[in-house]
C-alpha positions in Angstrom: -14.8 -14.0 -20.6 -13.9 -11.7 -23.4 -11.0 -9.3 -22.9 -10.8 -6.0 -24.7 -7.3 -5.0 -25.6 -6.0 -2.1 -23.8 -4.5 -0.8 -27.2 -8.0 0.7 -28.0 -7.7 4.5 -27.7 -9.5 6.1 -24.7 -11.1 9.5 -24.7 -12.1 11.9 -22.0 -15.2 13.0 -24.0 -17.4 11.4 -26.6 -20.1 12.6 -28.8 -23.6 10.9 -28.2 -26.3 10.5 -30.6 -27.8 13.7 -29.7 -24.6 15.7 -30.1 -24.1 16.0 -26.5 -20.2 15.9 -25.4 -20.4 13.3 -22.8 -17.6 13.4 -20.0 -17.3 9.7 -20.3 -14.3 8.9 -17.9 -15.9 10.7 -15.2 -19.4 9.1 -15.3 -20.4 6.2 -13.3 -21.3 3.1 -15.7 -23.8 0.5 -15.2 -22.9 -2.8 -17.2 -25.3 -5.5 -18.5 -24.2 -9.0 -19.0 -25.7 -11.9 -21.2 -25.7 -15.6 -20.2 -22.2 -16.1 -21.3 -20.8 -13.4 -18.9 -20.1 -10.9 -21.8 -20.8 -7.3 -21.3 -23.6 -6.4 -23.7 -24.3 -2.8 -22.8 -22.9 0.1 -20.9 -25.3 2.9 -19.3 -24.5 6.1 -18.2 -26.6 9.1 -16.9 -25.6 12.8 -17.7 -27.6 15.8 -17.0 -30.7 13.8 -16.3 -30.5 11.9 -19.8 -29.6 8.1 -20.1 -27.2 7.1 -22.7 -26.4 3.4 -23.7 -23.5 1.8 -25.6 -24.2 -1.6 -26.9 -21.6 -4.3 -27.6 -22.4 -7.0 -30.2 -20.9 -10.5 -30.3 -20.5 -13.2 -32.9 -20.1 -16.4 -31.0 -17.6 -15.5 -28.2 -16.0 -12.8 -30.3 -16.8 -9.0 -29.9 -17.7 -7.8 -33.3 -18.9 -4.2 -32.7 -19.4 -1.4 -30.3 -22.1 1.1 -31.0 -21.8 4.9 -30.2 -23.5 6.3 -27.0 -27.4 6.5 -27.9 -29.7 8.8 -25.9 -32.7 6.7 -24.7 
C-alpha cells in the first residue's frame, strides 16, 4: 500500500473547480480503492454538491493528485 508522506502541507480550506471554498478538514470523505488497494479518489459533499479528487498512479507510485472537481 502506498504511503503519503506527512511532509505534504495541509489546509483547512481548498478552492474547488467551481471556486467554492471547501472546508476540507471538516468534511466526511469517501475513499475509492483500485485492485492494488491504492486510493484512487476521495469524495466529499458540501452544501448539496459532490466534489471528487482523483489520485493517479504509475505502477505502484502515486504520480498526481487532482484538485477538487465538482461533479
